[in-house]
C-alpha angles and dihedrals in degrees: 000000000000094000091059090079132045125229090275092056095252116146111246100173138251123301113249114255139178120032094009091058092047094049090049090054093048092051092051092051090050091059089047096241120159122233095264094050090045092055091049091052090050091052092050091049092050091048091048090048090053092049094051113076120213107225094199103042132045115291121245093197118132109252118192117236095245091051095053116110114209096167132034115262122248091252090054091052102041100029131235098292097063123092109229122200119196112198132182113251096245100051093092131040119246090248092061118073118229089233109027116218118246107265119203105213113215122182102166137056107253135179111244091218135004104288118235114265134194092241133052114261089220087060090053089051090050092051089058088072092063110068093184089064094049128089125189112201140162122216107217138167146116126312115292094002090126108264097136090043088053089053089049089056091054091044092052089051093054104029125068097221103116093104091054091052092048090059092062116101138199119354095355089060092053093050118095117254094240091183096178095050098092103148112095091231090055090055093048098045098038096231136094117258102170133042110251123205125210131176112209136174107229130178126226126217091279090055092248114145123235133180113242119193102197130185117201107207132197119261101205112104091231091063097048088116087074088055092052091050090049095049091060091065099047139077096210144015128231105208113205115201128182105234092219100047096034124190110359133185096275091045088057092051092051094047091050093048093047094047094047090049089049092240116159111248127213124181132220112193099207139194096033089161089071088069089057104035105029109025093028090210118174113246093257092055091043089058092055091047091053091046091050092054092050091050090050089060091048091050091056090048091051092048091051096051106019113210095013098071094101092062092052095038118137121215137153093242089056087056097237096108124079128186120219149167104199095185088062091037101237132128133168143167126211089262095050091047090050088050089054089059091047091051090058091055110101101123121329104322140146116278132208090272091066087246136106122272111191109172141033115291125225096217101200092045092046091048091053089058095051097082140051130014094342116126128200117220108205097199099051090029090223136129118235136174090241132034103259099169134058109263094021113146138184108283092236089055095044100042103031117015099042094051090050091048090049092048092053096044095047094046096046102038107036130080117262091256093052091045090051091052094047094047092048088061088058093048093251114138122180134187114263090245091057092060088059094050121107117280095258094052092044091050091050093051092047093049092048091055094041098049100027123198121344095263091141090060091049092050090048092053093045090053101042106029117067123232118252089262092054093041095050093083093057090050094049095045093049106034111017114096096198131082117282095218096066125105090246092055091046090052090053092047090054093044085232109190090193093054129094114301113259122165125179107212117198106158139044121206120196119234121248092269092042092233098115141015136237118211121229114206144152117251103230096178138359127014124292109227136165131266097030131139113228142167116250110208115198129209092268095055118122133158089252094047114036095169094110094066130098136174116240139169122233102230099178140014120200139174103237116232102166099238094037139017124224112218112226137183092229144345117219128214119292095039137092120251133192108219127202124202101026101082101092097088099030116100107166112339134354144175114235110203137175119263095252128023122211115276088011091280119181118260118242130187136226113251119262115261118274107222128211093243144350136273105252103151109097136190132167120224134195133169118259087222107051092208088066093065094108089051090052092048090053089050091051090052090053092046088053089056096044100052117050098210101036117116126195125189143156118242124218088258090060097250117139110233127200118198122199142155103259150332099288091044092052091045090057092044093052091045090054091046093051099040112020110032109020103018093207143107119264139195110228123196125225109277119265133171141241118258133200131210126224144158130240101194139034116270112279091228139007104272119211132190129198124215116245090258090052091231099107132050130194123192122195144174125203124207137163119269121242112267112272099024095098091049092049092051092048091047089055095242088134126026126197090218091062116100114284090246092057094047091046093049091051094055092041094053100038105032106022097245115165118245096256095049095045094051093048097061102127104182150351114227154268083355136353092285097038121135096239133081132216111202130185105226098169123121119237089229092059101040135047098244093196092058091042091055089053093057095038095102094047092050088050090053091051090049090049091050092049095049092047092058115024125205098247099066106335093267121136119280116237139190095009132130119207115202120198104216102173138009129188113189134185115249094228114077092218091066095053102049126138093269089061102037104039099060090039092054088049092051091048090052091049096048094047089046093053091048092055101071098268119214136188121241125205130194118252127207123219105227119210121183133185121192146115120302094260091058093063095079090053090057091052089051097047094043092049091058092053103050089261131128138196118249100185141348134185144140122284105243115258095007137084089239129107127213120210127185127192146141129257129177111248093231089059095043099078107119091004094124093051091046092052093047091053091050093048097038089244095301096118128068119201134196122200117200128176105255113167149328114264130190113251111233116253139039112284091206097050103120094182091074112100115213117199118210118248091013124105111251120250114255093254091051098049096101092050090048094050093048095050094045093047091050091050092049091051093048095246128143113286098250141025113250119197090199089069091068103030121083110256093241093050091046091052092050092050091050091050093049091047097239088122119047123225 
């Protein structure tokens, strides 16, 4: 048995016995071999037999244990063309799969398919070819005043999705539709964050269809940048105002922006049912409340353009005011309500006012009598300016408010049988199941049948908002930088769909997976088609500097519908288009233009958007894992594209800074950075704010600076600008690129500059709309004007550099005028190049600035609070702790609410909203809007002030405290030294004369 196994224990088989052995022996004897030789031969034969492998039968070869193959190898199973990775078992955690499944990231609510609509989409595409039947409008207003609900009303009119909504149960059924809130954050927070476009086919009172391109905009003051970007694309604004709260801080901002941009304004007074159900006002008082809200809007218009308010006035009898309750999906104007009475006419029947109508109604004449101090006398059935009979009431109360009050009270308070009988008189018939629905649902169904579709709103827009063809001139005159007498401009004025392609892009929307962007723009001329190669001109593009221009190919064109996009073969002039493939080079806005214009004309851009206010809220971000820095930078680039007013930059210390408008804004930005665009964890610093630097006196002496080669000398003086100049420059009332005569005339007429001074303004800084002025104050008799003209641009660049980063803590300079009083220049051009003049001009600006009593400026928020009367004292308390103060407070007319307005420094506002809510048990809502720049108390250069660590600085030491802490944060030297910028000889003289201490 032992010879069955080898020394390793491997089975080698049994030795053959019997006849084989005998035959072997016989063979050996036959050859005459002795026993020894025979045994040797047998051994050799056995060895040879072992060495030879039998291909057909099983092998008897000895195979070592480690060479044995019990299972097929991976290459045998998967074949030679498959990459096989062998990993140790502990290289991945159990929670992580070896091969992760493909995850489709989705950050927006999207329709799976195109939803059914009550019109043919081919018809919508055909309407795009008729600019006179198109209207481009933005729906704007304050937070929770009902803009998105108004859009829902229009969506429900045009989209066949009611059945789908009826299937929802529980909480989902109670939620509003909010069709245009597609971002996941919008759904979670319950407020709009992004503007959302929709193109809808709506019918007017005469049942004629029109194409409405509508933008639903956010109402929170922090996201007002989206409103500004939206207003650039539209020809009119629909202002939505809550009848209870009235005109709020954001409403004011929108009215001012629309009026200054010469945009037609229409008003929707919303949530009228709150007067009935919440405030329980009688109809007569409700009329005065509505009138008060309308007059509030007119007051803001008058304050914005004094003396011209009457021309822009809004009023129901002019037809530019509509009344609505978006939660119940009804909306009417005076004309559409008068039309409802006329529609009930045939014979002597009962009208919608539960009263008799006996003869034909002249709708326009009747509508004119439904507002204002016009009374209806029921006995004589006549309208008079005063109530002459007992029981006479204002016509608006009698004909409109009382029927609505009756409708609500009957529907909500009577039994189903009584309701059925009452509604039958009005021609309203419901399904039996609808009578058993809850009160809210029953009321909505009744109102929908009673008021019908929003034809009054459509008629109002058609009458008061111009078509794209009529509105093109306003857009070109205000925002186009090129000449208006060129063929290109004429093509845009005509909305010529056969002209050269020009698209003004103002907004970028991220795709569903947040990996790319689609650009929303207005087609000004030509037809946007795909594929088409175009030039994309950025905001920095000029004829002199064509660097900000790239070639791109339009890969897709869509009609934007918020939750879904409709692919289209082309979008003609006058419409909005969503472009794919052109977003790579666009940051904020752009002008997309065809490769070659007719007659080889030069390409010009549309001006960048002027926003309502500035980004002053600042945080620094860095990745937790340093190796993910490139990922974060890519995320920051995408954030910069997604939010119109966000600014990202890198400080000298290397920290990456993000600037926004407020806490909620920054919260949404950082959420998108973490989850959507970078998908990583970040470290975020405590919030800080931007500062500005300014002067309050004229420079104590003329400060000069020598170039490094000592061959040129610049002398300057710094002084504060007159109040109002900085604001006018930033508002675009005067532009440095205008002819010298125009700029000079502006400063002569408005600020009393003499002719010589006003025509020698060289630059605004740090850019063309910067709040600082560089003025040439030299005399031709003292200076070689020819040489001075040659270095003018380099001095401007030095001035721009200086005003972008001031000497106190490298924050922008503001409200300062730098006057060049003397210039000595070398005769040879090589000695007065940019490398010599630019840093010298900067140093001259800095030294004159520091000798003119420099001060630090901080941004200040305007704080607006609404809440019950007992919440007012809490606001005084919380504001008082944060260097804030109240400017005015008073009740909101016709409501139990109070409105309080005050000011609070931005740097002290962090956590203010939460603090106030805690103090008022959540009863008060507060809005913080950037209002102004204010000088921080104290001298930032006063070294005698002692600052103790971990203790708040005294009021007179605040400026010093802010400067030192900002310099530390930026990695700058601890203190500001004037000697660094002054020439050594001048510094020595000042020390000797005692002008400079120590």
